[in-house]
C-alpha positions in Angstrom: 6.4 44.9 -21.4 4.8 47.5 -19.1 1.2 47.1 -18.0 -1.1 49.9 -19.0 -3.8 51.1 -16.6 -6.8 52.8 -18.2 -9.4 54.8 -16.4 -12.9 53.3 -16.6 -14.3 56.6 -18.0 -12.0 56.2 -21.1 -13.3 52.7 -21.9 -16.0 52.5 -24.5 -19.0 50.4 -23.9 -17.9 47.7 -26.3 -14.4 47.5 -24.9 -15.6 47.5 -21.4 -17.9 44.5 -22.2 -14.9 42.7 -23.8 -12.8 43.2 -20.6 -15.7 41.9 -18.5 -15.9 38.8 -20.6 -12.1 38.3 -20.2 -12.3 38.2 -16.4 -11.7 34.6 -15.3 -14.9 32.7 -14.8 -13.6 31.4 -11.5 -14.4 34.8 -10.0 -18.0 34.0 -10.5 -17.7 30.4 -9.1 -20.1 29.4 -6.4 -19.7 27.7 -3.1 -17.4 28.0 -0.1 -14.7 25.8 1.3 -13.8 25.4 4.9 -10.7 23.5 6.1 -11.4 20.9 8.8 -9.2 18.8 11.1 -7.0 16.6 8.9 -7.3 12.8 9.0 -4.7 11.3 11.3 -3.5 8.8 8.6 -2.4 10.3 5.3 -3.9 8.1 2.5 -5.1 7.9 -1.1 -7.4 5.6 -3.0 -9.7 5.3 0.0 -13.3 4.3 0.4 -15.5 6.9 2.0 -19.2 6.8 3.2 -21.3 8.6 5.8 -23.5 6.8 8.4 -25.4 8.2 11.3 -23.9 11.6 11.0 -20.3 10.3 10.9 -17.9 9.8 8.0 -15.9 6.6 7.6 -12.6 6.6 5.7 -11.5 3.0 4.9 -8.4 1.3 3.5 -6.3 2.7 0.7 -2.6 3.3 0.4 -1.1 4.8 3.5 2.0 6.9 4.0 4.9 4.9 5.6 8.6 4.6 4.9 7.5 2.2 2.2 4.0 3.1 1.1 1.7 0.1 1.6 -2.0 -1.0 1.6 -3.9 -0.6 4.8 -7.0 -1.8 6.5 -7.3 1.2 8.8 -10.8 2.6 9.4 -11.1 6.2 10.8 -14.3 7.9 11.7 -14.8 11.6 11.4 -17.6 13.4 13.4 -18.3 16.8 11.7 -20.3 18.1 14.7 -17.2 17.8 16.8 -14.5 18.1 14.1 -12.8 15.1 15.6 -11.4 11.8 14.5 -11.5 8.3 16.1 -10.6 4.8 15.1 -13.0 1.9 14.3 -12.3 -1.8 14.0 -10.1 -2.4 11.0 -11.4 -3.9 7.8 -10.8 -7.7 7.8 -8.2 -7.2 5.0 -6.2 -4.5 3.5 -7.7 -3.1 0.3 -7.4 -0.1 -2.0 -9.7 1.3 -4.7 -12.7 -0.3 -2.9 -16.2 1.2 -2.8 -18.1 2.1 0.4 -21.8 2.8 1.0 -24.3 2.8 3.9 -27.7 1.2 3.9 -30.2 0.3 6.6 -27.9 1.4 9.4 -24.9 -0.6 8.3 -21.7 0.2 6.3 -20.6 -1.8 3.3 -17.2 -2.1 1.6 -17.3 -3.8 -1.7 -14.7 -4.8 -4.2 -11.3 -3.2 -4.6 -7.7 -4.4 -5.1 -5.4 -6.5 -3.0 -1.6 -5.9 -3.0 0.7 -3.1 -3.7 2.2 -4.4 -7.0 -0.2 -7.1 -8.3 -3.5 -5.2 -7.8 -5.6 -8.3 -7.6 -9.3 -7.4 -8.1 -11.6 -8.8 -5.5 -15.4 -9.4 -5.2 -15.6 -9.3 -1.4 -18.4 -7.7 0.6 -17.9 -6.6 4.2 -20.6 -5.3 6.4 -19.9 -3.1 9.4 -22.2 -2.8 12.4 -21.5 0.4 14.2 -23.4 -0.7 17.3 -21.0 -3.6 17.7 -17.9 -2.1 16.1 -17.6 -5.3 14.1 -17.2 -6.5 10.5 -18.7 -9.5 8.9 -18.4 -11.1 5.5 -21.4 -11.2 3.2 -22.3 -12.8 -0.2 -19.6 -11.9 -2.7 -20.2 -9.7 -5.7 -20.7 -11.7 -8.9 -17.9 -9.8 -10.7 -14.5 -9.1 -9.1 -13.4 -5.5 -9.7 -11.7 -2.4 -8.2 -11.8 1.3 -8.9 -15.6 0.9 -9.1 -18.4 3.3 -7.9 -21.1 2.5 -5.4 -24.5 4.3 -4.8 -27.5 3.5 -2.7 -31.0 3.6 -4.2 -34.1 2.4 -2.3 -31.8 0.7 0.3 -30.0 -1.3 -2.4 -26.4 -0.9 -3.4 -25.5 -0.5 -7.0 -21.9 -1.4 -7.9 -21.0 0.2 -11.2 -18.0 -0.1 -13.5 -14.4 -0.7 -12.5 -11.5 -2.8 -13.6 -10.2 -6.4 -13.3 -7.8 -8.7 -15.1 -10.0 -8.5 -18.2 -9.7 -4.7 -18.3 -12.4 -2.0 -17.9 -15.9 -3.3 -17.3 -19.3 -1.7 -17.7 -20.8 -4.1 -15.1 -23.8 -2.9 -13.1 -24.7 -5.3 -10.2 -27.1 -4.5 -7.3 -26.8 -5.8 -3.8 -29.8 -6.3 -1.5 -28.6 -6.1 2.1 -31.9 -7.4 3.4 -31.6 -10.6 1.3 -27.8 -10.7 1.2 -28.1 -11.3 -2.5 -26.9 -9.9 -5.9 -28.7 -9.3 -9.2 -27.2 -8.3 -12.5 -28.6 -5.2 -14.2 -28.0 -3.4 -17.6 -24.4 -2.5 -18.1 -23.2 1.1 -18.6 -22.8 2.2 -22.3 -19.2 3.1 -21.5 -16.9 0.7 -19.7 -14.5 2.6 -17.4 -12.7 2.6 -14.0 -11.9 5.3 -11.5 -15.3 6.9 -12.1 -17.8 8.4 -9.6 -21.5 7.9 -9.2 -24.3 9.7 -7.4 -28.1 9.6 -7.0 -30.2 12.6 -8.0 -34.0 12.2 -8.1 -34.8 8.7 -9.3 -31.7 8.2 -11.4 -28.0 7.2 -10.9 -25.4 9.3 -12.7 -22.1 7.7 -13.5 -19.5 10.4 -14.3 -16.0 10.6 -15.6 -13.4 7.9 -15.2 -10.7 6.5 -17.4 -9.8 3.7 -19.9 -7.1 1.9 -18.0 -4.8 4.9 -17.7 -5.3 8.5 -16.6 -3.8 9.4 -20.0 -7.2 8.4 -21.3 -9.6 10.4 -19.0 -13.2 10.6 -19.9 -15.9 13.3 -19.5 -18.7 10.8 -20.0 -21.9 11.4 -18.0 -24.5 8.5 -18.2 -27.8 8.3 -16.3 -29.3 5.0 -15.2 -33.0 4.6 -14.4 -33.4 1.7 -12.0 -37.1 1.4 -12.6 -36.6 0.9 -16.4 -33.1 -0.7 -16.1 -32.0 1.6 -18.9 -29.1 4.0 -19.5 -29.0 7.3 -21.5 -26.3 9.8 -22.3 -26.3 13.2 -20.6 -24.3 16.4 -20.9 -20.6 15.6 -20.5 -18.7 16.8 -17.6 -16.7 20.0 -18.6 -13.4 18.6 -17.5 -12.3 15.0 -18.4 -10.9 13.4 -15.3 -10.6 10.3 -13.2 -9.8 9.3 -9.7 -12.7 11.6 -8.7 -15.4 11.7 -6.0 -19.0 12.7 -6.2 -21.9 13.5 -3.9 -25.4 14.8 -4.1 -26.7 17.8 -2.2 -29.9 19.7 -2.8 -30.8 17.6 -5.8 -27.5 18.5 -7.6 -24.4 16.4 -8.2 -21.0 17.7 -7.3 -17.8 16.2 -8.7 -14.4 16.8 -7.0 -10.7 16.4 -7.9 -9.1 13.9 -10.2 -5.8 13.3 -12.0 -4.2 13.4 -15.4 -0.8 13.1 -17.0 -0.3 16.8 -16.3 -1.1 16.7 -12.6 -4.0 16.7 -10.2 -7.3 18.7 -10.3 -8.8 21.0 -7.8 -11.9 21.2 -9.9 -15.3 21.2 -8.3 -18.2 21.1 -10.8 -21.9 21.0 -10.3 -24.4 19.1 -12.4 -28.0 20.0 -12.5 -30.1 17.0 -13.6 -33.2 19.0 -14.2 -31.5 21.3 -16.7 -28.8 18.8 -17.8 -26.2 21.5 -17.3 -22.8 21.8 -15.6 -21.2 24.8 -14.0 -17.9 25.5 -12.3 -17.8 25.9 -8.5 -15.2 27.4 -6.3 -12.1 25.1 -6.6 -10.9 22.9 -3.8 -8.2 24.4 -1.6 -6.1 21.2 -2.2 -5.9 19.5 -5.6 -6.0 15.7 -5.3 -7.1 12.4 -6.6 -8.1 9.1 -5.0 -10.2 11.1 -2.5 -13.6 10.4 -1.1 -16.7 12.6 -0.4 -19.7 12.3 1.8 -22.6 14.5 2.9 -23.5 15.3 6.5 -26.1 18.0 7.0 -25.7 20.9 4.5 -22.0 20.2 3.8 -20.0 17.9 1.6 -16.8 16.7 3.2 -14.0 15.9 0.8 -11.3 13.7 2.5 -7.9 12.3 1.8 -6.4 11.7 -1.6 -3.1 12.3 -3.4 -1.9 15.8 -4.2 0.3 14.4 -7.0 -0.5 11.8 -9.7 0.2 8.3 -8.7 1.0 7.2 -5.1 1.0 10.5 -3.1 -1.1 10.8 0.0 -2.7 13.4 2.2 -5.0 13.7 5.2 -6.8 16.7 3.7 -10.3 17.3 5.0 -12.2 20.1 3.3 -15.9 20.9 3.7 -17.8 22.4 0.8 -21.0 24.4 1.1 -22.7 25.1 -2.3 
């Protein structure tokens, strides 16, 4: 079938409007991506967090002749676009959570093992001034593929999965007291979700029910002051194995996987309007990635370009 080209002057107003509406929405997507120096070790299902202007990429599955679980910790300095190594995590973990509070880095939960995927409740604290890890009070509920966020210098560990299945657990860790407290559980139990802070609320987005064949678009907001959850506008694309960060009061969700492949989606949520919109897609589609904010950029690092156990060292910076 031959393509017909029509001069604009021959297009009626109504037809012209129809053609405009048919233009892919992605042409109007917002934001710019910049490729940065790749991580030295290609990985997926990593834990990622920023601290003191640097980004830490921790654990996960690494690329070797036989893929395995690693305890490697790599530090990326955006100002220099350079990588360096830090003291390794005390044990090899994948699907763990990472967050920073009061000048320290924390790695919580995750899975041990390549085949067994044993959920853990460990808490490790990293002191950057000493390049040293120490073990802290364990999380009450063992789980991996959870989400961590920091609110008022306390770390909220939300959702995940263990031997009992998906959990809606919401437990908060106080680094100052080295103690845990149980809070109201999410309305929707799920794993491989992402969470981010915007304003005075925590938003738990996406995830899955045991398998990425059962991806979710759920978006639930938690008010720490009231210890209550409420449903918000669902994410446009149901996906899991995602990453999320907040910049300029808005939540950005990246990547993911499904039975059909991986996602390059970048979607923005505006808590004030309770609305989503598509952003410019990531250059590299992947899942099991991490994201962190330094300055006015969100750095989206590592992750698998194919569903399952693929790995990459992708490091792409997003400016909304």
